[in-house]
C-alpha positions in Angstrom: -139.7 46.6 -55.0 -142.2 45.1 -57.5 -142.4 48.0 -59.5 -138.3 47.5 -59.5 -138.2 44.1 -60.1 -140.5 45.0 -63.5 -138.5 47.8 -64.7 -135.3 45.3 -64.5 -137.0 42.8 -66.3 -138.0 45.3 -68.8 -134.3 46.8 -69.3 -133.4 43.3 -70.0 -135.7 42.7 -72.6 -134.7 45.4 -74.9 -131.2 44.8 -74.3 -129.7 44.7 -77.6 -132.0 47.1 -79.2 -131.2 50.8 -79.4 -132.1 52.7 -76.1 -133.2 56.2 -75.6 -131.0 58.9 -73.9 -132.9 57.9 -70.6 -132.5 53.9 -70.9 -128.9 54.6 -71.2 -128.6 57.2 -68.6 -130.6 54.7 -66.1 -128.1 51.7 -67.5 -124.9 54.0 -66.9 -126.3 54.4 -63.2 -126.9 50.7 -62.5 -123.5 49.8 -64.1 -121.7 52.8 -61.3 -124.1 51.2 -58.5 -124.1 47.8 -57.0 -128.0 48.2 -55.8 -128.2 44.7 -54.4 -125.5 45.9 -51.6 -127.9 49.4 -51.3 -131.0 47.0 -50.8 -129.3 44.8 -48.2 -127.9 47.2 -46.3 -131.7 48.6 -45.6 -133.6 45.7 -46.0 -130.7 44.3 -43.1 -131.7 47.4 -41.1 -135.0 47.0 -41.3 -135.5 43.6 -40.1 -132.8 44.7 -37.1 -134.6 47.5 -36.0 -138.0 46.9 -36.4 -138.0 42.9 -36.5 -139.1 42.2 -32.8 -142.1 44.6 -32.9 -143.3 43.5 -36.4 -145.4 40.7 -37.7 -143.1 38.1 -39.0 -145.4 37.4 -42.1 -144.3 41.1 -42.9 -140.1 40.7 -42.6 -141.0 37.4 -44.9 -143.2 39.9 -47.7 -140.1 42.4 -47.9 -137.6 39.5 -48.3 -140.1 37.5 -51.2 -140.2 41.0 -52.7 -136.3 41.0 -52.3 -135.8 38.0 -53.8 -138.2 38.6 -56.9 -135.8 41.5 -57.8 -132.5 40.2 -57.5 -133.9 37.3 -59.6 -135.1 39.7 -62.2 -132.0 42.3 -61.8 -128.9 39.3 -60.9 -130.6 35.9 -62.6 -127.1 34.1 -62.5 -126.0 35.2 -59.3 -126.7 32.8 -56.8 -124.5 34.2 -54.2 -127.3 37.2 -53.5 -130.2 34.8 -53.2 -128.3 32.4 -50.6 -127.8 35.9 -48.9 -131.5 36.6 -49.1 -132.2 32.9 -47.9 -129.8 33.6 -44.8 -131.4 36.6 -43.7 -134.8 34.6 -43.5 -133.1 32.1 -41.7 -131.8 34.8 -38.9 -135.5 35.8 -38.8 -136.7 32.5 -38.4 -134.0 32.1 -35.9 -134.8 35.1 -33.5 -138.9 34.8 -33.9 -139.7 31.6 -34.7 -143.5 30.8 -36.6 -146.3 28.9 -35.8 -146.6 26.0 -38.0 -150.8 26.7 -38.2 -149.9 30.5 -39.5 -150.7 29.4 -43.1 -149.4 33.4 -44.4 -145.9 32.9 -43.2 -146.2 28.9 -44.7 -147.3 30.6 -48.1 -144.6 33.1 -48.0 -141.6 30.8 -47.3 -143.1 28.4 -50.0 -142.8 31.4 -52.2 -139.3 32.5 -51.3 -138.1 29.4 -51.8 -139.8 28.2 -55.0 -138.8 31.8 -56.8 -135.5 30.6 -57.7 -136.2 27.0 -58.5 -138.7 28.3 -60.9 -136.5 31.1 -62.4 -133.7 28.5 -62.6 -135.9 25.8 -63.9 -134.3 23.5 -61.7 
């Protein structure tokens, strides 16, 4: 997902410039496909199917990567940010973490600060 986030940033950087045929094809695909809904569907599926057997920090890492992707691809759509935060809320409700789990705490802080940093709030 990190590579896709970088790709989205690079695509936005070339807006206004003349695009190659490949870049134009990718732009057309992106217009006809709701990438967020597709990724959301499958991240939710992973969480539902493996949420009880996988470490919470791994699920939070997935959500952090998804948040980075969403912020890069849809910087003005705060509804998508809210949906990701709601998913994280559901993860934490179903699988509480120990306050001494430093990795989970760092991931939660990162998850909450990504939108704040991006939107300069």
